[in-house]
NUBALUM-410350 format. One record per residue: residue number from 1; x, y, z of N, C-alpha, C in turn. Coordinates in nm, 4 decimals, always signed. Each point is the difference from the previous one (the first is absolute). Layout:
N
<rec k="NUM" n_xx="X" n_yy="Y" n_zz="Z" ca_xx="X" ca_yy="Y" ca_zz="Z" c_xx="X" c_yy="Y" c_zz="Z"/>
...
//
This chain:
92
<rec k="1" n_xx="-6.7014" n_yy="+3.7294" n_zz="+0.3922" ca_xx="+0.1682" ca_yy="+0.0413" ca_zz="-0.0239" c_xx="+0.0918" c_yy="-0.1122" c_zz="-0.0031"/>
<rec k="2" n_xx="+0.1461" n_yy="-0.0109" n_zz="-0.1391" ca_xx="+0.0356" ca_yy="-0.1037" ca_zz="-0.0115" c_xx="+0.1479" c_yy="+0.0700" c_zz="+0.0507"/>
<rec k="3" n_xx="+0.0424" n_yy="-0.0921" n_zz="+0.0984" ca_xx="+0.1945" ca_yy="+0.0981" ca_zz="-0.0658" c_xx="+0.0590" c_yy="-0.1359" c_zz="+0.0708"/>
<rec k="4" n_xx="+0.1202" n_yy="+0.0616" n_zz="+0.0039" ca_xx="+0.0706" ca_yy="-0.1324" ca_zz="+0.0571" c_xx="+0.0526" c_yy="+0.0673" c_zz="+0.2061"/>
<rec k="5" n_xx="-0.0473" n_yy="-0.1649" n_zz="+0.0740" ca_xx="+0.0318" ca_yy="+0.0288" ca_zz="+0.1093" c_xx="+0.0557" c_yy="+0.1116" c_zz="+0.0211"/>
<rec k="6" n_xx="+0.1405" n_yy="+0.0570" n_zz="-0.0346" ca_xx="+0.0516" ca_yy="+0.0985" ca_zz="+0.1536" c_xx="+0.0013" c_yy="+0.1042" c_zz="-0.1022"/>
<rec k="7" n_xx="-0.0804" n_yy="+0.0550" n_zz="-0.0205" ca_xx="-0.0965" ca_yy="+0.1180" ca_zz="-0.0642" c_xx="-0.1431" c_yy="-0.0258" c_zz="+0.0303"/>
<rec k="8" n_xx="-0.0367" n_yy="-0.0872" n_zz="+0.0258" ca_xx="-0.1369" ca_yy="-0.0195" ca_zz="+0.1028" c_xx="+0.0246" c_yy="+0.0146" c_zz="+0.1498"/>
<rec k="9" n_xx="+0.0527" n_yy="-0.0089" n_zz="+0.0788" ca_xx="+0.0081" ca_yy="-0.0208" ca_zz="+0.0801" c_xx="+0.1585" c_yy="+0.0047" c_zz="+0.0851"/>
<rec k="10" n_xx="+0.0465" n_yy="+0.0911" n_zz="-0.1357" ca_xx="+0.1409" ca_yy="+0.1252" ca_zz="+0.1173" c_xx="-0.0585" c_yy="+0.1302" c_zz="+0.1273"/>
<rec k="11" n_xx="+0.0108" n_yy="-0.0231" n_zz="+0.0311" ca_xx="-0.0570" ca_yy="+0.0869" ca_zz="+0.0955" c_xx="-0.2215" c_yy="+0.0632" c_zz="+0.0331"/>
<rec k="12" n_xx="+0.0023" n_yy="-0.1421" n_zz="-0.0189" ca_xx="-0.1274" ca_yy="+0.0063" ca_zz="+0.0122" c_xx="+0.0015" c_yy="-0.1101" c_zz="+0.1696"/>
<rec k="13" n_xx="+0.0416" n_yy="-0.0577" n_zz="-0.0059" ca_xx="+0.0448" ca_yy="-0.1057" ca_zz="+0.1248" c_xx="-0.1317" c_yy="+0.0758" c_zz="+0.1608"/>
<rec k="14" n_xx="+0.0144" n_yy="+0.1254" n_zz="-0.0161" ca_xx="-0.0025" ca_yy="+0.0907" ca_zz="+0.1221" c_xx="-0.1205" c_yy="+0.0960" c_zz="+0.0041"/>
<rec k="15" n_xx="-0.1119" n_yy="-0.1266" n_zz="-0.1255" ca_xx="-0.0934" ca_yy="+0.0610" ca_zz="-0.0823" c_xx="-0.1295" c_yy="-0.0561" c_zz="+0.0154"/>
<rec k="16" n_xx="-0.1372" n_yy="+0.0509" n_zz="+0.0018" ca_xx="-0.1559" ca_yy="-0.1125" ca_zz="+0.0540" c_xx="+0.0111" c_yy="-0.0119" c_zz="-0.1726"/>
<rec k="17" n_xx="-0.0445" n_yy="-0.0824" n_zz="+0.0163" ca_xx="-0.0098" ca_yy="-0.1109" ca_zz="-0.1917" c_xx="-0.0824" c_yy="+0.0836" c_zz="-0.0417"/>
<rec k="18" n_xx="+0.0012" n_yy="+0.1545" n_zz="-0.1408" ca_xx="-0.1051" ca_yy="-0.0206" ca_zz="-0.1081" c_xx="-0.0199" c_yy="-0.1217" c_zz="-0.0897"/>
<rec k="19" n_xx="-0.0245" n_yy="-0.1447" n_zz="+0.0668" ca_xx="-0.0134" ca_yy="-0.0774" ca_zz="-0.1133" c_xx="-0.0742" c_yy="-0.0936" c_zz="+0.0711"/>
<rec k="20" n_xx="-0.0876" n_yy="-0.0330" n_zz="-0.0545" ca_xx="-0.1573" ca_yy="-0.1308" ca_zz="+0.0483" c_xx="+0.0903" c_yy="-0.1203" c_zz="+0.0714"/>
<rec k="21" n_xx="+0.1135" n_yy="-0.0563" n_zz="-0.1511" ca_xx="+0.0031" ca_yy="-0.1269" ca_zz="-0.0065" c_xx="+0.0869" c_yy="+0.0386" c_zz="-0.1328"/>
<rec k="22" n_xx="+0.1099" n_yy="-0.1208" n_zz="-0.0051" ca_xx="+0.1079" ca_yy="+0.0125" ca_zz="-0.0328" c_xx="+0.0153" c_yy="-0.2024" c_zz="-0.0900"/>
<rec k="23" n_xx="+0.0394" n_yy="+0.0588" n_zz="-0.1598" ca_xx="+0.0519" ca_yy="-0.1033" ca_zz="-0.0679" c_xx="+0.1171" c_yy="+0.0252" c_zz="-0.0057"/>
<rec k="24" n_xx="+0.0581" n_yy="-0.1091" n_zz="+0.0827" ca_xx="+0.1695" ca_yy="-0.0718" ca_zz="+0.0309" c_xx="+0.0892" c_yy="-0.1137" c_zz="-0.0750"/>
<rec k="25" n_xx="+0.0381" n_yy="+0.0122" n_zz="-0.0923" ca_xx="+0.0447" ca_yy="-0.0062" ca_zz="-0.0647" c_xx="+0.1246" c_yy="-0.0753" c_zz="+0.0831"/>
<rec k="26" n_xx="+0.0738" n_yy="-0.1666" n_zz="+0.0345" ca_xx="+0.0912" ca_yy="-0.0272" ca_zz="-0.0045" c_xx="+0.1062" c_yy="-0.0124" c_zz="-0.0046"/>
<rec k="27" n_xx="-0.0238" n_yy="+0.0102" n_zz="-0.0871" ca_xx="+0.2163" ca_yy="+0.0653" ca_zz="-0.1336" c_xx="-0.0584" c_yy="+0.1122" c_zz="-0.0218"/>
<rec k="28" n_xx="+0.1039" n_yy="+0.0560" n_zz="+0.0609" ca_xx="+0.0834" ca_yy="+0.0816" ca_zz="-0.0039" c_xx="+0.1251" c_yy="+0.0217" c_zz="-0.0706"/>
<rec k="29" n_xx="+0.0041" n_yy="+0.1564" n_zz="-0.0820" ca_xx="+0.1487" ca_yy="-0.0109" ca_zz="-0.0042" c_xx="+0.1023" c_yy="+0.0835" c_zz="+0.0429"/>
<rec k="30" n_xx="-0.0573" n_yy="+0.0926" n_zz="+0.0862" ca_xx="+0.0740" ca_yy="+0.0593" ca_zz="+0.0798" c_xx="+0.0536" c_yy="-0.0851" c_zz="+0.1524"/>
<rec k="31" n_xx="-0.1229" n_yy="-0.0617" n_zz="+0.0250" ca_xx="-0.0029" ca_yy="+0.0505" ca_zz="+0.1491" c_xx="-0.0755" c_yy="-0.1620" c_zz="+0.0509"/>
<rec k="32" n_xx="+0.0159" n_yy="-0.1082" n_zz="+0.1012" ca_xx="-0.0230" ca_yy="-0.1370" ca_zz="+0.0064" c_xx="-0.1672" c_yy="-0.0146" c_zz="+0.0171"/>
<rec k="33" n_xx="-0.0930" n_yy="-0.0122" n_zz="-0.0753" ca_xx="-0.1456" ca_yy="+0.0302" ca_zz="+0.0178" c_xx="-0.0002" c_yy="+0.0054" c_zz="+0.1896"/>
<rec k="34" n_xx="+0.0320" n_yy="-0.1541" n_zz="+0.0029" ca_xx="-0.0601" ca_yy="-0.0334" ca_zz="+0.1513" c_xx="+0.0346" c_yy="+0.1353" c_zz="+0.1104"/>
<rec k="35" n_xx="+0.1270" n_yy="+0.0363" n_zz="-0.0141" ca_xx="+0.0717" ca_yy="+0.1419" ca_zz="+0.1093" c_xx="-0.0963" c_yy="+0.1515" c_zz="-0.0498"/>
<rec k="36" n_xx="-0.0642" n_yy="+0.0688" n_zz="-0.1626" ca_xx="-0.1525" ca_yy="+0.0648" ca_zz="+0.0489" c_xx="-0.0465" c_yy="-0.0911" c_zz="-0.0019"/>
<rec k="37" n_xx="-0.0892" n_yy="-0.0777" n_zz="-0.0155" ca_xx="-0.0874" ca_yy="+0.0148" ca_zz="+0.0921" c_xx="+0.0417" c_yy="-0.0158" c_zz="+0.1903"/>
<rec k="38" n_xx="+0.0671" n_yy="-0.0201" n_zz="-0.0105" ca_xx="+0.0653" ca_yy="+0.0100" ca_zz="+0.2065" c_xx="+0.0144" c_yy="+0.1686" c_zz="+0.0696"/>
<rec k="39" n_xx="+0.0623" n_yy="+0.0627" n_zz="-0.1763" ca_xx="+0.0137" ca_yy="+0.1699" ca_zz="+0.0035" c_xx="-0.2027" c_yy="+0.0913" c_zz="+0.0094"/>
<rec k="40" n_xx="-0.0362" n_yy="-0.0823" n_zz="-0.0529" ca_xx="-0.1802" ca_yy="-0.0006" ca_zz="-0.0100" c_xx="-0.0396" c_yy="-0.0169" c_zz="+0.1313"/>
<rec k="41" n_xx="+0.0495" n_yy="-0.1220" n_zz="+0.0308" ca_xx="-0.1193" ca_yy="-0.0471" ca_zz="+0.1076" c_xx="+0.0340" c_yy="+0.0727" c_zz="+0.1290"/>
<rec k="42" n_xx="+0.0293" n_yy="+0.1244" n_zz="+0.0686" ca_xx="+0.1909" ca_yy="+0.0600" ca_zz="+0.0545" c_xx="-0.0881" c_yy="+0.1003" c_zz="+0.0218"/>
<rec k="43" n_xx="-0.0196" n_yy="-0.0047" n_zz="-0.1859" ca_xx="-0.0733" ca_yy="+0.2060" ca_zz="-0.0441" c_xx="-0.1713" c_yy="-0.0107" c_zz="+0.0790"/>
<rec k="44" n_xx="-0.0601" n_yy="-0.0870" n_zz="-0.0763" ca_xx="-0.1250" ca_yy="-0.0795" ca_zz="+0.0139" c_xx="-0.0104" c_yy="-0.1233" c_zz="+0.0829"/>
<rec k="45" n_xx="-0.0388" n_yy="-0.0082" n_zz="+0.1064" ca_xx="-0.0481" ca_yy="-0.0865" ca_zz="-0.0006" c_xx="-0.1510" c_yy="-0.1343" c_zz="-0.0079"/>
<rec k="46" n_xx="-0.0571" n_yy="+0.1367" n_zz="-0.0738" ca_xx="-0.1777" ca_yy="+0.0041" ca_zz="-0.0011" c_xx="-0.0346" c_yy="-0.0216" c_zz="-0.1646"/>
<rec k="47" n_xx="+0.1417" n_yy="-0.0036" n_zz="-0.0457" ca_xx="-0.1303" ca_yy="+0.0817" ca_zz="-0.2338" c_xx="+0.0639" c_yy="-0.2068" c_zz="+0.0120"/>
<rec k="48" n_xx="-0.0955" n_yy="+0.0130" n_zz="-0.0803" ca_xx="-0.0098" ca_yy="-0.1369" ca_zz="-0.0644" c_xx="+0.0615" c_yy="-0.0340" c_zz="-0.1045"/>
<rec k="49" n_xx="+0.0919" n_yy="-0.1736" n_zz="-0.0308" ca_xx="+0.0683" ca_yy="+0.0562" ca_zz="-0.0636" c_xx="+0.0111" c_yy="-0.1415" c_zz="-0.1047"/>
<rec k="50" n_xx="-0.0714" n_yy="-0.0074" n_zz="-0.0953" ca_xx="+0.0413" ca_yy="-0.1077" ca_zz="-0.1106" c_xx="+0.1569" c_yy="-0.0515" c_zz="-0.0489"/>
<rec k="51" n_xx="+0.0291" n_yy="-0.0823" n_zz="+0.0183" ca_xx="+0.1791" ca_yy="-0.0877" ca_zz="-0.0861" c_xx="-0.0884" c_yy="+0.0211" c_zz="-0.0680"/>
<rec k="52" n_xx="+0.1040" n_yy="-0.0039" n_zz="-0.1431" ca_xx="+0.0150" ca_yy="-0.1143" ca_zz="-0.1212" c_xx="+0.1349" c_yy="-0.0501" c_zz="-0.0305"/>
<rec k="53" n_xx="-0.0441" n_yy="-0.1364" n_zz="+0.0190" ca_xx="+0.1368" ca_yy="-0.0555" ca_zz="-0.0912" c_xx="-0.0132" c_yy="-0.1080" c_zz="-0.0846"/>
<rec k="54" n_xx="+0.1693" n_yy="-0.0620" n_zz="-0.0206" ca_xx="-0.0286" ca_yy="-0.0670" ca_zz="-0.0843" c_xx="-0.0603" c_yy="-0.1001" c_zz="+0.0404"/>
<rec k="55" n_xx="+0.0408" n_yy="-0.0956" n_zz="+0.0919" ca_xx="+0.0376" ca_yy="-0.1012" ca_zz="+0.1119" c_xx="-0.0490" c_yy="-0.0171" c_zz="+0.0618"/>
<rec k="56" n_xx="-0.1001" n_yy="-0.1556" n_zz="-0.0216" ca_xx="-0.0593" ca_yy="-0.0035" ca_zz="+0.1903" c_xx="+0.0098" c_yy="-0.0805" c_zz="+0.0837"/>
<rec k="57" n_xx="+0.1394" n_yy="+0.0376" n_zz="+0.0049" ca_xx="+0.0596" ca_yy="-0.1328" ca_zz="+0.1460" c_xx="-0.0969" c_yy="+0.0038" c_zz="+0.0952"/>
<rec k="58" n_xx="-0.0027" n_yy="-0.0627" n_zz="+0.1057" ca_xx="-0.0110" ca_yy="+0.0567" ca_zz="+0.1534" c_xx="+0.0767" c_yy="+0.0233" c_zz="+0.0384"/>
<rec k="59" n_xx="+0.0696" n_yy="+0.0086" n_zz="+0.0087" ca_xx="+0.1368" ca_yy="+0.0429" ca_zz="+0.0544" c_xx="+0.0105" c_yy="+0.1707" c_zz="-0.0365"/>
<rec k="60" n_xx="-0.0336" n_yy="+0.0768" n_zz="-0.1020" ca_xx="+0.0141" ca_yy="+0.1058" ca_zz="-0.0201" c_xx="-0.1920" c_yy="+0.0189" c_zz="+0.0272"/>
<rec k="61" n_xx="-0.0656" n_yy="-0.0577" n_zz="-0.0312" ca_xx="-0.1351" ca_yy="-0.0229" ca_zz="+0.1286" c_xx="-0.0067" c_yy="+0.0680" c_zz="+0.1638"/>
<rec k="62" n_xx="+0.0943" n_yy="-0.0681" n_zz="+0.0347" ca_xx="-0.0162" ca_yy="+0.0256" ca_zz="+0.1028" c_xx="+0.0810" c_yy="+0.1550" c_zz="+0.0187"/>
<rec k="63" n_xx="+0.1032" n_yy="+0.0011" n_zz="-0.0135" ca_xx="+0.0926" ca_yy="+0.1192" ca_zz="+0.0058" c_xx="-0.0835" c_yy="+0.1348" c_zz="-0.0408"/>
<rec k="64" n_xx="-0.1139" n_yy="-0.0290" n_zz="-0.0783" ca_xx="-0.0793" ca_yy="+0.1207" ca_zz="+0.0010" c_xx="-0.1156" c_yy="-0.0081" c_zz="+0.0886"/>
<rec k="65" n_xx="-0.0287" n_yy="-0.0670" n_zz="+0.0372" ca_xx="-0.1157" ca_yy="+0.0013" ca_zz="+0.1032" c_xx="+0.1077" c_yy="-0.0076" c_zz="+0.1424"/>
<rec k="66" n_xx="+0.1526" n_yy="+0.0501" n_zz="+0.0382" ca_xx="+0.0394" ca_yy="+0.0704" ca_zz="+0.0888" c_xx="+0.0170" c_yy="+0.1086" c_zz="-0.0440"/>
<rec k="67" n_xx="-0.0310" n_yy="+0.0398" n_zz="-0.1180" ca_xx="+0.0614" ca_yy="+0.1296" ca_zz="-0.0311" c_xx="-0.1201" c_yy="+0.0795" c_zz="-0.0052"/>
<rec k="68" n_xx="-0.1135" n_yy="-0.0356" n_zz="-0.0241" ca_xx="-0.0952" ca_yy="+0.0179" ca_zz="+0.0473" c_xx="-0.0825" c_yy="+0.0928" c_zz="-0.0717"/>
<rec k="69" n_xx="+0.0082" n_yy="-0.1985" n_zz="-0.1348" ca_xx="-0.0851" ca_yy="+0.1208" ca_zz="-0.1460" c_xx="-0.1684" c_yy="-0.0334" c_zz="+0.0442"/>
<rec k="70" n_xx="-0.0601" n_yy="+0.0657" n_zz="-0.0884" ca_xx="-0.1620" ca_yy="-0.0691" ca_zz="+0.0371" c_xx="-0.0016" c_yy="-0.0655" c_zz="-0.0451"/>
<rec k="71" n_xx="+0.0672" n_yy="-0.0626" n_zz="-0.1898" ca_xx="-0.0089" ca_yy="-0.0623" ca_zz="-0.1596" c_xx="+0.1041" c_yy="-0.0496" c_zz="+0.0018"/>
<rec k="72" n_xx="-0.0826" n_yy="-0.0827" n_zz="-0.0869" ca_xx="+0.1814" ca_yy="-0.0404" ca_zz="-0.0560" c_xx="-0.0865" c_yy="-0.0766" c_zz="-0.1796"/>
<rec k="73" n_xx="+0.0544" n_yy="+0.0602" n_zz="-0.0755" ca_xx="-0.0119" ca_yy="-0.0026" ca_zz="-0.1572" c_xx="+0.0826" c_yy="-0.0937" c_zz="-0.0902"/>
<rec k="74" n_xx="-0.0014" n_yy="-0.0823" n_zz="-0.1102" ca_xx="+0.0569" ca_yy="-0.0825" ca_zz="-0.0394" c_xx="+0.0398" c_yy="+0.0721" c_zz="-0.1007"/>
<rec k="75" n_xx="+0.0936" n_yy="-0.0035" n_zz="-0.0803" ca_xx="+0.0055" ca_yy="+0.0711" ca_zz="-0.1245" c_xx="-0.0238" c_yy="-0.1406" c_zz="-0.1341"/>
<rec k="76" n_xx="-0.0234" n_yy="+0.0036" n_zz="-0.0948" ca_xx="-0.0641" ca_yy="+0.1319" ca_zz="-0.0193" c_xx="-0.2066" c_yy="+0.0162" c_zz="+0.0903"/>
<rec k="77" n_xx="-0.0561" n_yy="+0.1414" n_zz="-0.0486" ca_xx="-0.0372" ca_yy="+0.0589" ca_zz="+0.1226" c_xx="-0.1494" c_yy="-0.0089" c_zz="-0.0820"/>
<rec k="78" n_xx="-0.1189" n_yy="-0.0468" n_zz="-0.0073" ca_xx="-0.0564" ca_yy="+0.0145" ca_zz="-0.0342" c_xx="-0.0888" c_yy="+0.1046" c_zz="+0.0493"/>
<rec k="79" n_xx="-0.0787" n_yy="+0.0804" n_zz="-0.0964" ca_xx="-0.0159" ca_yy="+0.1490" ca_zz="+0.0703" c_xx="-0.1151" c_yy="-0.1140" c_zz="+0.1263"/>
<rec k="80" n_xx="-0.1127" n_yy="-0.0612" n_zz="-0.0509" ca_xx="-0.1390" ca_yy="-0.0082" ca_zz="+0.0892" c_xx="+0.0460" c_yy="-0.0958" c_zz="+0.1638"/>
<rec k="81" n_xx="+0.1858" n_yy="-0.0354" n_zz="-0.0254" ca_xx="+0.0360" ca_yy="-0.0210" ca_zz="+0.1520" c_xx="-0.0347" c_yy="+0.0961" c_zz="+0.0796"/>
<rec k="82" n_xx="+0.1150" n_yy="+0.0985" n_zz="-0.1055" ca_xx="+0.0497" ca_yy="+0.1704" ca_zz="+0.0856" c_xx="-0.1853" c_yy="+0.0543" c_zz="+0.0404"/>
<rec k="83" n_xx="-0.0826" n_yy="-0.0436" n_zz="-0.0845" ca_xx="-0.1043" ca_yy="+0.1105" ca_zz="+0.0496" c_xx="-0.0119" c_yy="-0.0889" c_zz="+0.1364"/>
<rec k="84" n_xx="-0.0498" n_yy="-0.1117" n_zz="-0.0498" ca_xx="+0.0086" ca_yy="-0.0852" ca_zz="+0.1354" c_xx="+0.0210" c_yy="-0.0321" c_zz="+0.1592"/>
<rec k="85" n_xx="+0.1679" n_yy="+0.1103" n_zz="+0.0171" ca_xx="+0.0866" ca_yy="-0.0052" ca_zz="+0.0808" c_xx="-0.0500" c_yy="+0.0790" c_zz="+0.1000"/>
<rec k="86" n_xx="+0.0083" n_yy="+0.1432" n_zz="-0.1370" ca_xx="-0.0329" ca_yy="+0.1648" ca_zz="+0.0460" c_xx="-0.2101" c_yy="+0.0033" c_zz="+0.0824"/>
<rec k="87" n_xx="-0.0427" n_yy="-0.1101" n_zz="-0.0626" ca_xx="-0.1279" ca_yy="+0.0092" ca_zz="+0.0521" c_xx="-0.0025" c_yy="-0.1002" c_zz="+0.1428"/>
<rec k="88" n_xx="+0.0972" n_yy="-0.0967" n_zz="+0.0173" ca_xx="+0.0468" ca_yy="-0.0501" ca_zz="+0.1329" c_xx="+0.0494" c_yy="+0.1076" c_zz="+0.1348"/>
<rec k="89" n_xx="+0.0515" n_yy="+0.0411" n_zz="-0.0759" ca_xx="+0.0735" ca_yy="+0.1130" ca_zz="+0.1182" c_xx="-0.0637" c_yy="+0.1127" c_zz="+0.0100"/>
<rec k="90" n_xx="-0.1087" n_yy="+0.1116" n_zz="-0.1699" ca_xx="-0.0971" ca_yy="+0.0567" ca_zz="+0.0982" c_xx="-0.1479" c_yy="-0.0135" c_zz="+0.0720"/>
<rec k="91" n_xx="-0.0033" n_yy="-0.1795" n_zz="-0.0140" ca_xx="-0.0603" ca_yy="-0.0500" ca_zz="+0.0924" c_xx="-0.0570" c_yy="-0.0238" c_zz="+0.1343"/>
<rec k="92" n_xx="+0.1139" n_yy="-0.0543" n_zz="+0.0696" ca_xx="+0.0202" ca_yy="+0.0520" ca_zz="+0.0825" c_xx="-0.0007" c_yy="+0.0727" c_zz="+0.1186"/>
//
Protein backbone atom coordinates (compact mmCIF):
# COMPACT_ATOMS: atom_id res chain seq x y z
CA UNK A 1 0.00 0.00 0.00
CA UNK A 2 1.35 3.41 -0.90
CA UNK A 3 -0.21 6.69 0.14
CA UNK A 4 0.95 10.09 1.21
CA UNK A 5 1.54 10.32 4.99
CA UNK A 6 -1.52 12.38 5.96
CA UNK A 7 -3.81 10.02 4.05
CA UNK A 8 -2.19 6.93 5.51
CA UNK A 9 -2.15 7.95 9.18
CA UNK A 10 -4.99 10.44 9.43
CA UNK A 11 -7.54 8.91 11.74
CA UNK A 12 -5.48 5.75 12.27
CA UNK A 13 -3.74 6.99 15.39
CA UNK A 14 -6.10 5.18 17.73
CA UNK A 15 -6.17 1.86 15.93
CA UNK A 16 -3.84 -1.08 16.12
CA UNK A 17 -1.63 -1.61 13.13
CA UNK A 18 -2.92 -3.60 10.21
CA UNK A 19 0.62 -3.75 8.85
CA UNK A 20 3.37 -6.21 9.72
CA UNK A 21 6.15 -3.86 8.66
CA UNK A 22 6.54 -0.28 7.45
CA UNK A 23 9.05 1.01 4.92
CA UNK A 24 9.33 4.75 5.46
CA UNK A 25 11.18 7.29 3.37
CA UNK A 26 12.28 10.18 5.58
CA UNK A 27 11.91 12.61 2.70
CA UNK A 28 8.16 13.26 2.68
CA UNK A 29 6.42 15.90 0.55
CA UNK A 30 3.93 17.15 3.15
CA UNK A 31 5.45 16.24 6.50
CA UNK A 32 8.88 15.88 8.03
CA UNK A 33 9.74 12.18 8.05
CA UNK A 34 10.72 12.31 11.72
CA UNK A 35 7.36 13.86 12.62
CA UNK A 36 5.63 11.05 10.79
CA UNK A 37 7.85 8.51 12.50
CA UNK A 38 6.89 9.89 15.93
CA UNK A 39 3.22 9.83 14.96
CA UNK A 40 3.51 6.21 13.88
CA UNK A 41 5.34 5.26 17.10
CA UNK A 42 2.60 6.86 19.21
CA UNK A 43 0.01 4.86 17.28
CA UNK A 44 1.89 1.58 17.29
CA UNK A 45 5.07 1.37 19.37
CA UNK A 46 5.82 -2.22 18.35
CA UNK A 47 5.54 -2.17 14.55
CA UNK A 48 8.89 -2.73 12.84
CA UNK A 49 9.95 0.27 10.77
CA UNK A 50 12.62 0.27 8.08
CA UNK A 51 13.65 3.82 7.28
CA UNK A 52 15.19 4.77 3.97
CA UNK A 53 17.06 7.97 3.29
CA UNK A 54 19.70 9.37 1.01
CA UNK A 55 22.00 10.14 3.92
CA UNK A 56 23.94 8.04 6.38
CA UNK A 57 25.28 10.63 8.79
CA UNK A 58 25.85 9.64 12.38
CA UNK A 59 23.44 12.39 13.51
CA UNK A 60 20.70 10.98 11.31
CA UNK A 61 21.30 7.43 12.51
CA UNK A 62 21.19 8.60 16.12
CA UNK A 63 17.94 10.48 15.52
CA UNK A 64 16.47 7.39 13.86
CA UNK A 65 17.49 5.18 16.77
CA UNK A 66 16.00 7.63 19.26
CA UNK A 67 12.76 7.61 17.25
CA UNK A 68 12.46 3.84 17.41
CA UNK A 69 13.57 2.83 13.93
CA UNK A 70 14.14 -0.91 13.57
CA UNK A 71 16.43 -0.73 10.51
CA UNK A 72 17.97 2.07 8.43
CA UNK A 73 18.80 1.72 4.73
CA UNK A 74 20.65 4.24 2.60
CA UNK A 75 19.51 4.99 -0.94
CA UNK A 76 19.87 3.56 -3.41
CA UNK A 77 18.32 0.53 -1.81
CA UNK A 78 19.47 -2.81 -3.10
CA UNK A 79 16.94 -5.63 -2.92
CA UNK A 80 19.32 -7.94 -1.05
CA UNK A 81 19.86 -5.27 1.66
CA UNK A 82 16.11 -4.82 2.03
CA UNK A 83 15.51 -8.57 2.19
CA UNK A 84 18.29 -8.97 4.77
CA UNK A 85 16.72 -6.24 6.91
CA UNK A 86 13.31 -7.91 6.73
CA UNK A 87 14.85 -11.27 7.64
CA UNK A 88 16.62 -9.71 10.65
CA UNK A 89 13.36 -8.20 11.84
CA UNK A 90 11.26 -11.33 11.58
CA UNK A 91 13.91 -13.76 12.73
CA UNK A 92 14.69 -11.72 15.84
